N, C-alpha and C positions, 0 to 999 in steps of 0.2 A: 780450053776445061774448066770449067766452073773449080769458083773455092770458095768450098763451103768456109763457115764461119770456125767449126773446128780446123779445117786448115790453117788459117788465116793465124789464130790462134796459140801454133804448136809451136810456134819460134818464140823462146820467153822475153826475148828484146822487145819485139811485132807487141808479143802482152804488152808488157809494162810500159811499153808508149800508147796504148792506145786506153791502159788505165789513166797513165795521169794525165792523157787528154781528157778525159770522163770526170775525172776529180776538179779537174780547174775549171771545168765546164761549168760544174752542178757546184762550185762555191763563187763562180760569176752572177751565176740563178740566184745564189743566196743570194750576194751581194747588194745586185740590182733589187732583189725585192727591199731586201733593209732600208735601202737608200729612199726608197718609193715609201716605205712606213715612216723614216725618220720628215722626209718632206712633207708629210701629210699629203701624197695620193694615193694613199691604201689606209682604208681601216685596219684597226688589230686585228677586227673578224676575217679578213680578206687574207692578212701575212700570216697570222697564225694554219687558214684551210691550208694555202700554199705548203709551211712549212711540217705538218702535220702529213699532210702526204710526199712530202720530201723523206719523212721518216724524221726528221727529228723535233726531238721533242724536252724538254726544259727538267729539271732534276731537282728535287725538292732534299733538304738537306734542311738540318734543324743551322739555328744560327751559333755559331760561335760566338763561347762565352771569356 
């Protein structure tokens, strides 16, 4: 019997483990790209394109006085 995505996520523990794994993988991808930027292996434009596709946006806030 084939397992559907809905069936595989029906058990909360399975979902939590899959979520944790996916989040960790995204963090490591970001960390690797940031390291490439800091090492000069990629340009700021390349990094910006990566982070925007990943939904990572900067926040503009007024300077603290």
